[in-house]
C-alpha positions, 0 to 999 in steps of 0.5 A: 500500500502506498503511503498516501493510501495508508494515510487516507485509510488511517484517517477514515478509521480514526474518524470512525473510531472516534465516532464509535467510541464517543457514541459508546461513552455517551450511551453508558453515561445516559444509561448510568444517569437513568439507572441512578434515577430509577434507584432513587425512585425505587428507594423512595417508594420502599422507604415510604412503604416501609415507614408506614409499616414500621411506624405503629410497631415503633410507637408500640415499642415492638422491637422484635416486630420492627427487626422482623420487618426490616430484615424481611425487606433487607434480605431480598438484596435490593437495598444496600443500607437501612438506618432506623433512628428515633425522633431524637436521631439516635440509631435504633437499627442499621443494616448494611450490605457490603460489596457491589457486584461480584461479576463486574470488574472492580476497575469498571466500578471505579471508572463508572461510579453509580451513586444511588440516592439516599431516600428518607422518610419520617415515621409518625404515629397520629400527630407525633413523630416516632422515628426516621428511616433512611435507606439506599438501593443496592447498585449491583443490578445497575453495574451489571447492566452497565457492564453488559452495555459497555461490553456490547459497545466495545464489541460493536466498536471493534467490529465496526473499526475492522469493517471500516478499515477494510472498506476504507482500504478498498475504497482508496485502492479503487479510487487510485486505480480509477485515476490511473486508468483515467489518465493513461497518456501521462504514464505512456508519454515518456515511453513513447518519446524515447521510442520515437527518439530511437527511431530517429537515431536509426534513420539518421544512421542510415 
């Protein structure tokens, strides 16, 4: 391949690669923002429902009932943390799930962090405040989905770059051949001139 063809092919691949990579990064960023919003909505709905269930038990001093309800919700694995405090702010009960997602590389978690919003609600019994509840949804599912999106985008980007490189090389090669065929006189003029000179020299010798 000539240097000019190589440069054109490299330029085409570079432009397409930037387009593919930019689109992949944009898609991951939009998906992350959407998933973080969904985690916040889910956490707030759970906090509201759980608060309604805990308020009468907390007001009645049913500690065992409070723990049973919290553990039943927390053991499902959809929450990363639950903190229950009394009206004065003292912590009564706390549950926390360590780890994010075992099937997602740690470097990806640091590269694409998902901040799950903290949902809060106030527990009331009739007109008096009995406690406060704060919980955060577990981002493991969001990380798994983002990882799958990133892997799919990486595969499509690699495939697209390979196809673009081949098509770009073929296009540049075809264009160069078309130009050469369109101007055959320029290539043959020096050869014809040398032949005519040789003929004149032979005639002069005779």
